[in-house]
C-alpha positions as CSV (number, residue, x, y, z in Angstrom):
1,M,-23.1,-49.2,4.3
2,T,-20.5,-47.7,7.0
3,D,-22.1,-49.6,9.7
4,L,-22.0,-52.9,8.0
5,L,-18.0,-52.6,6.9
6,Y,-17.4,-51.3,10.6
7,Y,-18.6,-54.9,12.0
8,R,-17.0,-56.7,9.4
9,A,-13.9,-55.0,9.9
10,A,-14.2,-55.7,13.9
11,R,-14.8,-59.4,13.8
12,S,-11.9,-59.5,11.5
13,W,-10.0,-57.5,14.1
14,L,-10.9,-59.7,17.1
15,I,-10.1,-62.4,15.1
16,Y,-6.2,-61.2,14.9
17,L,-5.9,-60.0,18.1
18,H,-5.0,-62.9,19.9
19,H,-2.2,-63.6,17.4
20,L,-0.2,-60.5,17.9
21,D,3.1,-60.1,19.3
22,W,2.2,-57.8,22.4
23,R,5.8,-56.8,23.0
24,E,6.2,-55.8,19.4
25,E,2.9,-54.1,19.3
26,L,4.0,-52.0,22.2
27,E,7.1,-50.9,20.8
28,I,5.7,-50.0,17.8
29,L,3.4,-47.6,19.4
30,K,6.0,-46.2,21.6
31,H,7.9,-45.2,18.5
32,E,4.7,-43.8,16.8
33,C,3.6,-41.9,19.9
34,S,7.5,-40.8,20.0
35,E,7.3,-39.2,16.3
36,I,3.9,-37.6,16.5
37,L,4.9,-36.0,19.8
38,F,8.4,-34.8,18.1
39,A,6.5,-33.2,15.3
40,M,4.2,-31.5,17.7
41,E,7.0,-30.0,19.7
42,I,8.2,-28.7,16.4
43,D,4.9,-27.4,15.2
44,D,5.0,-29.5,12.4
45,L,1.4,-30.7,12.0
46,R,2.0,-32.2,8.7
47,G,4.7,-34.2,10.0
48,A,2.3,-35.6,12.8
49,G,-0.2,-36.4,10.0
50,N,2.5,-38.3,8.0
51,A,3.6,-40.2,10.7
52,R,0.0,-41.2,11.9
53,R,-0.6,-42.3,8.4
54,Q,2.6,-44.3,8.1
55,F,2.1,-46.3,11.3
56,L,-1.2,-46.7,10.2
57,Y,-0.1,-48.0,7.2
58,M,2.2,-50.3,8.7
59,T,-0.6,-51.7,10.9
60,L,-2.4,-52.6,7.8
61,M,0.5,-54.6,6.2
62,R,1.0,-56.4,9.3
63,T,-2.7,-57.5,9.4
64,S,-3.1,-58.2,5.6
65,R,0.3,-60.2,5.9
66,Y,-1.3,-62.3,8.9
67,L,-5.2,-62.4,6.9
68,E,-3.0,-63.8,4.0
69,N,-1.4,-66.7,6.1
70,V,-4.6,-67.9,7.8
């Protein structure tokens, strides 16, 4: 079951990739990395996990908005 879901999600992701604004995505990635690094520097593992969770959520929301408009 997991393999089937992975391959279905991977196909959707490949379709989505060429529609990305890569400059914006790089800025988002830089911001995510800086937030996680800051949390790790102050030994806040929970904060690092929360930052990762939030950025993953935002990525899923951007993907969902794109797929709704296709």
